[in-house]
Residue, then its C-alpha position, 0 to 999 in steps of 0.5 A: m514548478e513540478s511537485k514532488q507528489a507528481t514525481a514520485a507517481a512516475e516511478t512503479v516497482c513490482v514486488e514478488v510477495p510469498l503467500a501461504e494458505l490461511g490454515d487454522c489461525h486468528l486473523t489480526r485486523h490491527c497492527e502497529a509497527r515502528l519503521d526504520h528510516r528506510q521503511a518510512v521512505a518507502l512508505q512516504r514515497l507509496h503514499n504520495g504516489l498513490d495520493a497523486a495517481g488518485a488512488r482509492l481504496a475499495g470502498g472509493k475512499r481516497i488515499y489521504s493517510r500511510p494507513d490508507a496507503v497500507r490498505w491499498l497495498l494489502e487490497r491489491i494483494a487480496d485482489k490477486t489472491e481472491r481471483e485464483 
């Protein structure tokens, strides 16, 4: 029987994200957010897909939690912007 996590990993999406220069600003290192149902479903699907794919954060840690999934996503954005 195929697991939900394995099924979730089979689908990928590509999202364009608008970014601006940093400018003179304070960098926030903590973020809390309440999610609506749609956002919570998307986050769970991201988490399940990353877990099933064996994804890791830059430091080598596996994706074990929803905050890890958000960190992974932000690392991918940082990877793209740091190369430019």
